C-alpha positions in Angstrom: 0.0 0.0 0.0 1.3 3.4 -0.8 2.6 5.6 1.9 0.2 8.3 1.1 -2.8 6.1 1.8 -4.1 5.2 5.4 -5.9 1.8 5.6 -9.3 1.9 7.3 -9.9 0.0 10.6 -12.6 -2.7 10.8 -14.1 -3.8 14.1 -15.9 -7.1 14.4 -19.7 -6.9 14.2 -19.6 -3.1 13.6 -20.3 -1.1 10.4 -17.2 -0.6 8.4 -16.2 3.1 7.7 -15.8 4.5 4.3 -12.3 4.2 2.8 -10.5 7.5 3.2 -7.5 8.8 1.2 -5.1 11.6 2.0 -4.6 14.0 -1.0 -1.0 14.9 -1.7 1.2 15.9 -4.6 1.8 13.2 -7.2 5.2 11.7 -7.1 7.1 9.9 -9.8 6.9 6.1 -9.8 10.6 5.6 -9.6 11.0 8.1 -6.7 13.0 6.7 -3.9 10.6 5.7 -1.1 13.1 5.4 1.6 12.4 7.2 4.8 15.0 9.7 4.0 13.2 10.7 0.8 9.5 10.3 2.0 7.3 13.3 1.8 4.6 13.4 4.6 1.3 15.2 4.5 0.8 18.4 6.4 -0.1 18.3 10.1 -3.7 19.5 9.7 -4.3 16.8 7.2 -3.0 14.1 9.6 -5.2 15.5 12.5 -8.3 15.4 10.3 -7.5 11.8 9.3 -7.0 10.7 12.9 -10.2 12.3 14.0 -12.1 10.4 11.3 -10.5 7.1 12.5 -11.4 7.8 16.1 -15.0 8.5 15.4 -15.2 5.1 13.7 -14.1 3.3 17.0 -17.2 1.9 18.7 -18.1 3.2 22.2 -18.4 0.8 25.3 -22.0 -0.1 26.1 -22.7 1.1 29.7 -25.2 -1.8 30.2 -22.6 -4.4 29.0 -19.1 -3.0 29.8 -17.5 -6.4 29.8 -19.1 -7.5 26.4 -20.9 -10.6 27.7 -23.3 -10.4 24.8 -20.6 -10.3 22.1 -17.8 -12.5 23.5 -17.8 -15.9 25.2 -18.2 -15.7 28.9 -16.6 -19.1 29.5 -13.1 -19.8 30.9 -10.2 -21.8 29.5 -9.8 -24.8 31.7 -6.0 -24.7 31.5 -5.2 -21.0 31.8 -8.4 -20.1 33.8 -8.7 -17.0 31.5 -11.8 -15.8 29.7 -12.4 -17.2 26.3 -13.4 -13.9 24.6 -14.3 -15.6 21.4 -16.7 -13.7 19.1 -20.1 -15.2 19.2 -21.8 -13.1 16.6 -25.0 -11.1 16.6 -27.3 -14.0 17.4 -26.5 -13.6 21.1 -28.1 -10.1 21.1 -31.5 -11.5 20.1 -32.3 -12.2 23.8 -32.2 -8.9 25.7 -32.4 -10.5 29.1 -30.9 -14.0 28.9 -31.0 -16.3 31.9 -27.4 -17.3 31.4 -24.4 -15.5 29.9 -23.8 -16.5 26.2 -20.8 -18.8 25.5 -19.1 -20.3 22.5 -19.7 -23.8 21.3 -16.6 -25.1 23.2 -17.9 -23.7 26.6 -21.5 -24.6 26.4 -21.2 -26.6 29.6 -20.1 -23.4 31.6 -23.3 -21.6 32.4 -23.3 -18.5 34.5 -26.4 -16.6 35.7 -26.9 -13.3 33.9 -27.5 -10.6 36.5 -28.9 -7.1 35.8 -28.1 -4.6 38.5 -31.3 -3.6 40.4 -29.8 -0.5 42.0 -32.2 2.4 41.5 -30.7 5.8 41.0 -32.0 9.1 42.3 -33.9 9.8 39.1 -35.8 6.6 39.4 -33.9 4.7 36.7 -32.2 1.3 37.4 -28.6 0.6 36.7 -29.4 -2.5 34.6 -25.7 -3.4 34.2 -25.0 -6.9 33.0 -22.7 -8.9 35.3 -22.0 -12.4 36.4 -24.5 -13.1 39.2 -24.1 -15.6 42.0 -27.4 -16.3 43.7 -28.7 -15.9 46.4 -26.7 -12.7 46.8 -28.3 -9.4 45.9 -28.6 -8.7 42.2 -26.2 -5.8 42.3 -23.1 -5.1 40.3 -19.7 -4.6 41.9 -20.1 -0.8 41.8 -23.3 -0.9 43.9 -22.6 -3.7 46.3 -22.7 -2.5 49.9 -24.2 0.9 48.9 -26.1 2.5 51.8 -29.0 3.3 49.5 -29.5 -0.3 48.4 -32.9 -1.8 49.4 -33.0 -4.3 52.3 -35.1 -7.1 51.0 -34.9 -8.9 54.4 -37.1 -6.3 56.0 -39.8 -7.0 53.3 -40.2 -10.5 54.7 -43.1 -11.1 57.1 -42.2 -10.9 60.8 -42.7 -14.6 61.3 -40.1 -15.4 58.7 -37.7 -12.9 60.1 -38.1 -14.5 63.6 -37.3 -17.8 62.1 -34.1 -16.4 60.7 -33.2 -14.8 64.0 -33.6 -18.1 65.8 -30.4 -19.3 64.0 -28.5 -16.4 65.6 -29.9 -16.6 69.1 -29.0 -19.2 71.8 -31.0 -22.3 72.3 -29.9 -22.9 75.9 -30.4 -21.0 79.2 -28.3 -17.8 79.6 -26.6 -18.1 83.0 -23.4 -17.3 84.8 -21.4 -20.4 83.9 -18.8 -18.8 81.6 -15.4 -20.0 83.0 -13.8 -22.9 81.0 -13.3 -24.8 84.2 -17.0 -24.6 85.1 -18.0 -25.4 81.5 -15.9 -28.5 81.4 -17.5 -29.7 84.6 -21.0 -29.3 83.2 -20.2 -31.1 79.9 -18.4 -34.1 81.3 -20.2 -37.1 83.1 -19.7 -37.3 86.9 -17.3 -40.3 86.7 -14.9 -38.5 84.4 -14.8 -35.1 86.1 -11.3 -35.4 87.5 -8.6 -33.0 86.5 -5.0 -32.8 87.4 -3.5 -29.6 88.7 -1.9 -28.7 85.4 -5.2 -29.2 83.6 -7.0 -27.0 86.2 -4.6 -24.2 85.7 -4.8 -24.5 81.9 -8.6 -24.4 82.0 -8.7 -21.5 84.4 -6.2 -19.5 82.4 -8.0 -20.2 79.1 -9.9 -17.2 77.8 -13.6 -17.7 77.2 -14.6 -17.5 73.6 -16.4 -14.4 72.4 -20.1 -14.9 72.6 -20.1 -18.5 73.7 -23.9 -18.8 73.5 -24.4 -16.6 70.4 -23.2 -17.5 66.9 -22.6 -13.8 66.4 -22.1 -11.1 69.0 -25.5 -9.8 70.3 -24.2 -6.3 70.2 -23.6 -6.6 66.4 -27.3 -7.5 65.9 -28.5 -4.7 68.1 -26.4 -2.1 66.1 -27.8 -3.0 62.6 -30.8 -0.7 63.0 -33.4 0.3 65.5 -35.9 -2.1 64.0 -33.4 -4.9 64.3 -32.8 -4.0 67.9 -36.4 -4.2 69.0 -37.2 -7.4 67.0 -34.1 -9.2 68.2 -34.5 -8.1 71.8 -38.2 -9.1 72.0 -37.5 -12.5 70.5 -34.5 -13.1 72.7 -36.4 -12.3 75.9 -39.3 -14.5 74.8 -37.5 -17.7 73.9 -34.3 -17.7 75.9 -34.5 -18.7 79.6 -32.5 -16.6 82.1 -30.9 -18.5 84.9 -30.6 -17.0 88.4 -28.0 -18.8 90.7 -28.6 -18.4 94.5 -25.8 -19.5 96.7 -24.3 -18.7 100.1 -21.9 -16.2 98.5 -24.6 -14.2 96.7 -27.1 -14.1 93.8 -25.8 -14.2 90.2 -27.4 -13.5 86.9 -25.8 -13.0 83.5 -22.4 -13.0 85.1 -23.3 -10.2 87.6 -23.4 -10.6 91.3 -26.7 -9.0 92.1 -26.7 -9.7 95.9 -23.8 -10.4 98.2 -23.4 -11.2 101.9 -23.3 -8.2 104.2 -22.4 -7.4 107.8 -25.0 -6.7 110.5 -24.7 -3.0 109.9 -25.3 -3.4 106.2 -21.8 -2.7 105.0 -20.1 -4.9 102.4 -17.2 -7.3 102.9 -15.6 -6.3 99.6 -14.3 -3.0 98.1 -16.0 -1.3 95.2 -14.4 -2.4 92.0 -15.0 -2.5 88.2 -17.3 -5.5 88.5 -19.6 -3.5 90.9 -19.8 -0.6 88.4 -20.7 -3.1 85.7 -23.4 -4.5 87.9 -24.9 -1.1 88.5 -25.0 -0.5 84.7 -26.7 -3.9 84.3 -29.3 -3.2 86.9 -30.0 0.1 85.3 -30.3 -0.9 81.6 -31.5 -4.5 81.7 -35.2 -4.7 80.6 -36.6 -6.7 83.5 -40.2 -6.4 82.2 -39.5 -8.1 78.9 -38.2 -11.5 80.3 -40.7 -14.3 80.0 -38.8 -17.3 81.2 -36.7 -17.7 84.4 -34.8 -20.7 85.9 -33.9 -20.3 89.6 -31.1 -22.7 90.7 -30.7 -22.9 94.5 -27.6 -24.4 96.2 -27.7 -24.9 100.0 -24.3 -26.0 101.4 -23.6 -27.8 104.7 -20.8 -26.0 106.5 -20.9 -28.0 109.7 -17.8 -30.0 108.7 -15.9 -27.0 107.4 -13.8 -24.4 109.2 -16.8 -22.2 110.0 -17.1 -22.7 113.8 -20.0 -20.3 114.0 -22.0 -22.0 111.2 -25.6 -22.8 112.0 -28.0 -24.7 109.9 -31.0 -22.6 110.7 -29.1 -19.4 109.9 -28.0 -20.8 106.6 -31.5 -21.7 105.5 -32.8 -18.3 106.4 -29.9 -16.6 104.6 -30.9 -18.4 101.4 -34.6 -17.5 102.1 -33.6 -13.8 102.4 -31.9 -14.0 99.0 -35.0 -15.5 97.4 -37.2 -12.9 98.9 -35.2 -10.2 97.2 -35.2 -12.2 93.9 -39.0 -12.5 94.0 -39.7 -8.8 94.8 -36.8 -7.3 92.9 -36.5 -9.5 89.8 -39.5 -11.8 89.2 -42.2 -9.3 90.1 -40.9 -6.8 87.5 -41.7 -9.2 84.6 -44.7 -7.8 82.7 -45.8 -11.2 81.4 -43.9 -14.1 83.1 -44.7 -17.3 81.3 -42.4 -19.9 82.8 -40.7 -20.3 86.2 -38.7 -23.4 87.0 -37.2 -24.0 90.4 -34.4 -26.4 91.1 -33.0 -27.0 94.5 -29.8 -28.9 95.5 -28.9 -29.8 99.1 -25.2 -30.4 99.7 -24.8 -33.5 101.9 -27.4 -32.8 104.7 -28.2 -35.8 106.8 -31.9 -35.2 106.7 -34.7 -37.7 106.6 -37.4 -37.6 103.9 -39.7 -35.6 106.2 -37.0 -33.1 107.2 -36.0 -32.6 103.5 -39.6 -31.9 102.5 -40.1 -29.5 105.4 -36.9 -27.6 104.7 -37.8 -27.4 101.0 -41.1 -25.7 101.9 -39.1 -23.3 104.1 -36.6 -22.4 101.4 -39.1 -22.0 98.5 -41.7 -20.3 100.6 -41.0 -16.7 99.3 -42.2 -17.7 95.9 -45.7 -18.2 97.3 -46.2 -14.4 97.3 -45.9 -14.3 93.5 -48.9 -14.3 91.2 -49.9 -14.3 87.5 -47.2 -16.9 86.4 -48.6 -19.1 83.7 -46.4 -22.2 84.1 -44.7 -22.4 87.5 -42.9 -25.6 88.4 -40.7 -27.2 91.0 -38.8 -29.6 88.9 -36.9 -31.8 91.5 -34.8 -31.7 94.6 -31.2 -32.9 94.2 -28.3 -33.7 96.4 -24.6 -33.0 95.7 -22.0 -30.3 95.5 -20.0 -29.0 92.6 -16.4 -30.2 92.3 -15.0 -26.7 91.8 -17.4 -24.9 94.1 -16.0 -21.4 93.9 -16.9 -18.2 92.1 -14.3 -17.1 89.5 -13.8 -13.9 87.6 -13.5 -14.2 83.8 -11.9 -11.3 81.9 -13.6 -10.7 78.5 -12.3 -8.6 75.6 -14.2 -5.4 74.8 -14.7 -6.7 71.2 -17.1 -9.4 72.5 -19.3 -7.4 74.7 -18.4 -3.7 74.4 -17.0 -3.7 78.0 -13.8 -5.0 79.5 -15.2 -5.5 83.0 -14.8 -9.0 84.3 -17.9 -11.2 84.8 -18.6 -13.7 87.5 -18.7 -17.4 86.8 -20.2 -20.0 89.1 -20.4 -23.8 88.6 -23.6 -25.3 87.3 -26.1 -26.9 89.7 -25.4 -30.7 90.1 -28.4 -32.6 89.0 -27.1 -36.2 89.1 -28.7 -37.4 92.4 -32.4 -36.6 92.7 -34.0 -37.1 96.2 -37.4 -35.6 95.7 -38.9 -36.1 92.2 -42.4 -35.9 90.7 -44.3 -39.1 91.5 -43.8 -39.0 95.2 -47.2 -38.3 96.8 -46.2 -35.8 99.4 -43.9 -33.9 97.0 -46.6 -33.9 94.3 -49.2 -32.6 96.8 -47.0 -29.6 97.8 -45.8 -28.9 94.3 -49.3 -28.8 92.9 -50.5 -26.5 95.7 -47.5 -24.3 95.2 -48.1 -24.0 91.4 -51.8 -23.3 92.0 -50.9 -20.3 94.3 -48.4 -18.8 92.0 -50.5 -19.2 88.8 -53.6 -17.7 90.3 -54.8 -14.4 88.8 -54.4 -11.2 90.7 -54.4 -7.4 90.1 -50.8 -7.2 91.2 -47.8 -9.6 90.7 -47.1 -9.7 94.4 -49.3 -10.3 97.5 -49.4 -7.1 99.7 -46.7 -7.2 102.4 -47.7 -7.9 106.0 -47.2 -5.0 108.4 -44.6 -7.0 110.3 -42.2 -6.6 107.3 -42.3 -2.9 107.7 -41.7 -3.3 111.4 -38.7 -5.5 110.6 -37.2 -2.8 108.4 -37.5 -0.2 111.1 -36.0 -2.6 113.7 -33.1 -3.3 111.4 -32.3 0.4 111.1 -32.5 0.8 114.9 -30.3 -2.2 115.4 -27.7 -0.9 112.9 -27.5 2.4 114.8 -27.6 0.7 118.2 -24.6 -1.5 117.3 -22.4 1.6 116.9 -23.2 2.8 120.4 -23.5 -0.6 122.2 -21.0 -2.9 120.5 -21.8 -5.8 122.8 -25.1 -6.5 120.9 -22.9 -7.7 117.9 -21.3 -10.3 120.1 -24.5 -12.3 120.0 -24.2 -14.5 117.0 -25.8 -17.6 115.5 -29.5 -18.3 116.0 -29.5 -16.0 119.1 -28.6 -12.9 117.1 -31.1 -10.1 117.1 -31.5 -9.9 113.3 -31.9 -13.6 112.9 -34.5 -13.9 115.6 -36.3 -10.9 114.1 -36.4 -12.4 110.6 -37.7 -15.7 112.0 -40.5 -13.8 113.7 -41.1 -11.9 110.5 -41.4 -15.0 108.3 -43.6 -16.7 110.8 -45.5 -13.5 111.4 -45.1 -13.9 115.2 -45.9 -10.5 116.5 -45.5 -11.4 120.2 -42.0 -12.7 119.7 -41.1 -9.7 117.6 -42.3 -7.3 120.3 -40.4 -9.2 123.0 -37.2 -9.0 120.9 -37.8 -5.3 120.3 -38.1 -4.6 124.0 -34.9 -6.6 124.6 -33.1 -4.3 122.2 -34.6 -1.2 123.9 -33.4 -2.5 127.3 -29.8 -2.5 125.9 -30.3 1.1 124.8 -31.8 2.1 128.2 -28.9 0.5 130.0 -26.5 2.4 127.9 -28.4 5.6 128.7 -28.2 4.9 132.4 -24.5 4.3 132.2 -24.0 7.6 130.3 -26.3 9.4 132.8 -24.1 8.2 135.7 -21.0 9.3 133.9 -22.7 12.7 133.2 -23.7 13.2 136.8 -20.2 12.3 138.0 -18.6 14.7 135.6 -21.1 17.4 136.7 -20.2 16.9 140.3 -16.5 17.2 139.6 -17.0 20.2 137.4 -19.0 21.8 140.2 -16.3 21.2 142.8 -13.7 22.6 140.3 -15.8 25.8 139.9 -16.3 26.2 143.6 -12.6 26.1 144.3 -12.2 29.3 142.3 -12.6 32.1 144.9 -11.0 34.9 143.0 -13.1 37.8 141.6 -13.5 38.0 137.9 -12.5 41.7 137.7 -9.0 43.2 137.5 -8.2 44.1 141.1 -4.5 44.8 140.6 -3.3 48.4 140.2 -3.1 49.1 136.5 0.2 51.0 137.1 1.8 48.1 138.8 4.9 46.7 137.1 4.7 43.2 138.5 1.5 41.5 137.3 2.8 37.9 136.8 0.4 36.6 139.5 -2.6 38.7 138.6 -5.9 37.0 139.2 -7.5 35.6 136.1 -11.3 35.5 135.7 -12.9 32.1 136.1 -13.8 30.2 133.0 -17.2 30.8 131.7 -19.7 28.0 130.8 -21.7 29.3 127.8 -21.6 25.9 126.1 -22.4 23.8 129.2 -25.8 22.7 128.0 -24.2 21.5 124.7 -21.6 19.3 126.3 -23.8 16.4 127.1 -26.4 16.6 124.4 -24.6 13.9 122.3 -24.0 11.7 125.2 -27.1 11.9 127.3 -29.6 11.7 124.4 -33.3 11.2 125.2 -34.9 8.7 127.5 -36.2 5.8 125.6 -39.1 3.5 126.3 -38.1 1.1 129.0 -39.6 -2.3 129.6 -41.7 -2.4 132.7 -42.8 -5.4 134.7 -45.5 -6.2 132.3 -43.1 -6.3 129.3 -44.7 -3.3 127.6 -43.1 0.0 126.7 -43.5 2.9 129.1 -43.4 6.5 127.8 -41.1 9.0 129.7 -40.2 12.7 129.1 -39.1 13.3 125.6 -35.7 14.7 124.6 -36.8 18.3 124.3 -38.0 18.5 127.9 -34.9 17.1 129.3 -32.8 19.4 127.2 -34.7 22.4 128.6 -34.2 21.2 132.1 -30.4 20.8 131.6 -30.2 24.3 130.1 -32.2 25.8 132.9 -29.9 24.1 135.6 -26.8 25.4 133.8 -28.1 28.9 133.6 -29.0 28.9 137.3 -25.5 27.6 138.3 -23.8 30.2 136.1 -25.9 33.0 137.5 -25.2 31.8 141.1 -21.4 31.9 140.5 -21.6 35.4 139.0 -23.7 36.7 141.8 -21.2 35.4 144.4 -18.4 37.0 142.6 -20.2 40.3 142.4 -21.0 40.2 146.2 -17.4 39.4 147.0 -16.2 42.3 144.9 -18.7 44.7 146.6 -17.6 43.6 150.1 -14.0 44.1 149.2 -14.6 47.6 148.0 -16.6 48.5 151.1 -13.9 47.2 153.4 -11.3 49.1 151.5 -13.2 52.4 151.8 -13.9 51.8 155.5 -10.2 51.2 156.2 -9.1 54.3 154.4 -11.7 56.4 156.2 -10.6 55.1 159.6 -6.9 55.9 158.8 -7.8 59.4 157.5 -9.9 60.2 160.6 -7.1 59.0 162.9 -4.5 61.2 161.2 -6.6 64.2 161.4 -7.4 63.6 165.1 -3.7 63.1 166.1 -2.4 65.9 163.9 0.3 63.7 162.2 2.1 65.7 159.5 5.7 64.4 159.5 7.1 61.8 157.2 10.4 59.9 157.2 12.1 58.6 154.2 13.6 55.1 154.2 17.0 56.2 152.7 17.5 58.6 155.7 16.8 55.8 158.1 19.1 53.5 156.4 22.0 56.0 156.3 21.7 56.7 160.0 20.9 53.3 161.5 22.4 50.6 159.2 26.0 49.6 158.6 27.7 49.9 155.3 27.1 46.4 154.2 23.3 46.9 154.2 22.5 49.0 151.1 19.1 49.9 149.9 17.6 47.9 147.1 15.7 50.7 145.5 16.5 54.3 144.6 13.0 55.5 145.0 12.1 57.4 148.1 9.4 55.4 149.8 7.5 57.2 152.5 5.5 55.7 155.3 2.4 57.9 155.6 1.1 56.2 158.8 2.7 56.3 162.3 4.3 53.0 162.8 5.3 51.3 166.1 7.8 48.4 165.8 7.3 45.7 168.4 9.0 42.5 169.2 8.6 39.6 166.8 7.4 37.4 169.5 4.4 39.5 170.2 1.2 37.7 169.2 -1.3 40.1 170.6 -3.8 41.4 168.2 -5.1 44.1 170.5 -5.2 47.6 169.1 -2.1 49.7 170.1 -2.6 53.4 170.4 -0.6 55.3 167.9 2.2 57.6 169.1 3.7 60.5 167.2 7.1 59.5 168.4 9.3 57.0 166.6 11.1 54.3 168.6 13.3 52.7 166.0 16.5 50.8 166.7 19.0 49.0 164.6 17.2 45.7 164.9 14.0 47.2 163.6 15.8 48.7 160.7 17.6 45.5 159.8 14.3 43.8 159.2 13.6 46.1 156.3 17.1 46.4 155.0 16.3 44.5 151.8 12.7 45.5 151.5 11.4 48.5 149.6 8.4 49.7 151.5 5.9 51.7 149.5 2.3 52.8 149.7 1.2 49.9 147.7 2.7 47.4 150.2 1.0 49.2 153.0 -2.2 49.3 151.1 -2.0 45.6 150.6 -1.3 45.0 154.3 -4.1 47.3 155.2 -6.5 45.5 152.9 -5.3 42.2 154.3 -6.0 43.5 157.8 -9.6 44.3 157.0 -10.7 41.3 158.9 -12.5 38.1 158.0 -15.1 38.0 155.3 -15.6 37.3 151.6 -13.2 40.0 150.7 -10.4 38.7 153.0 -10.8 35.2 151.5 -10.5 36.5 147.9 -7.4 38.7 148.3 -4.0 37.4 147.6 -1.0 39.4 146.5 2.6 38.6 145.5 5.2 41.2 144.4 8.7 40.9 143.1 10.7 44.1 143.2 14.1 44.3 141.5 14.6 40.6 141.7 15.6 40.8 145.4 12.6 40.2 147.5 9.3 38.4 147.3 6.3 39.0 149.5 3.2 36.9 150.0 0.1 37.9 151.8 -2.2 35.1 152.7 -5.2 35.0 155.0 -4.8 32.1 157.3 -8.1 31.3 158.9 -10.5 33.7 160.2 -8.0 35.3 162.5 -6.8 37.5 159.8 -3.1 36.8 160.2 -1.1 37.8 157.2 2.2 36.1 156.6 5.3 37.6 154.9 8.0 35.5 153.5 11.2 37.4 152.7 13.4 35.9 150.0 16.3 37.8 148.4 20.0 38.1 147.8 20.5 39.8 151.1 20.1 38.5 154.6 17.4 39.4 157.1 18.5 39.3 160.6 15.3 39.1 162.7 11.6 39.3 162.2 9.4 42.0 163.7 5.7 42.7 163.7 4.1 45.8 162.5 0.9 46.7 164.4 -1.8 48.7 162.6 -5.4 49.4 163.3 -6.3 45.9 162.1 -4.8 42.5 162.9 -1.2 41.9 163.5 1.2 41.4 160.5 3.7 38.7 161.2 7.1 39.0 159.5 8.7 35.6 159.2 12.4 35.2 158.4 
């Protein structure tokens, strides 16, 4: 073909384009056609030619992009590649074939022809041809998993959807046996349930599988859609039985410990942990009203042969009965339409006879008798035995399984290999039929109204819990003699007389405690009264404000503004005490006693203050009288002269006796110095003359006499009385001497004790208009 000509392109099964030539200048036939001598057409001619060729290329059909209608859809058996053989136009005769067309060699390979059913926003379908694999949705690869794709499952009737959901929900009870160790015990027969230590450790450390009862995680089903959530939850709570395990160490449901043993004061034996927080969430969000089938497994253990020295059979039975009472009122009674209730009881090695076993069975399952409106209640059987691994275990789950990493509790399954009471026994059948008849009877409420004694028990329990904090000896009574156990026995038997007797006994403990505290209070009041009576000093400042030595100044007595509040917390109120007839006797209430205590305190404080005021007034009166007497005596005798102590010292004392103070102290009163042995208290007439010798002066060689000292002596000489009993004075001048004035008895004798760096030779007496002042060496 000449170089100036472009051959046309032919596509199979497509119209052939018209042959096109490119005009160019004619060239001689013998012209060299080598590339070096070729002449090409202009660029615009080549562009037009390529555009014509491109327009003749067939476009890809959007409904059949892979060309299934034009080429063989089979695969080469050796290379596993698509055949792609042209099959002609006959394959296009059927617009919607059932199978994709193939060549003659691959007629045995038939693939379903699928047309995409995805509907766009404008209402048109995609209708793309693809290789379809039923029963998957008829959607192409582009629209598979698209959020706008229709859900054909929700177009099924509800009954058919429930049948599909049953394949995803468990077909066995949902309980608290999740640990591999407990699961292995439930799956193996009794004679083969023996494990070595290594095997036990391996089973205990083995992690539980995610969703052991569910083929898919339940949370995944809940999160599909809100409609899925409601339908799956309603079906799950309708067909799946929930197991409640009641044991001595608590009540368990769905891996949560709903109830646990507690102390007498209601406090827990365990610290709050992550499992308790998960339990609170479970109690809050679990739909108790939707459950329709419960199984209650009860295990009563015999602890007489164990290490529990205080274990008591009656206490154990009533502990289990208390658990069941809470289960009935707090779990079963919340069900809106409870259809089935199955009770299974296992007694662990109790040496009871047939009659005792039946009687204790009635005692244990008695709380269920208050339940009503249950369609199919049943006591299945009574068994004997104990689990091999009888302990509660914590199982840690991954958050991918349940959405929470909190551990769950696992308990062993109830042993049901040795039945001791089964249907067919006349006495057991009689009680079981009556029990079922009571529970299945119709009533307006799911529970029988509580007896008033149950409310009394709640109040008694609160009182006992508070009493145990004040009187700890009540907690030392344990076993069947304990207060709470005797109270619950009276509650279950509705024995009002026994309950009242027990209540009076507890009140007697409280009354005895109040009596002891009252005696302590009275003893402390008496001691406090004696302490206050010993304070004879006035409450005012009787020292001279200009005095420089106030280290021993009298302090005011302590006040008692809060006296009435001191014993409020200890004394309390008088409670009802048990009289001879055993009935409660009402005394004064707490408010009246508090008012009496406050009134007594106010009277005592007022009496002390009044005595202090009277003593102060008497002291002032005696002081004024003494000064008036001295003043009148000076005026009558005409005394005007004074003598300073330094002059006396310079004239009468040797050089080794120097004065201790530079201040000139004057003696404003006429003094007569007498012998130290003189004990007469008679009044000596004053004389204007001074008879002072060296002995007299030596007594005061180291003492600085001042008007204050004389005033103190004059006040001390005022005579007996309240004022004389309240006055006491001590002075320390220049660190040399110390003087004490004390009233000794009613005689009014004042004693002076001289202590200093100097030496006092003798002691003399100074006689004034009052009692004698004794100067002691």
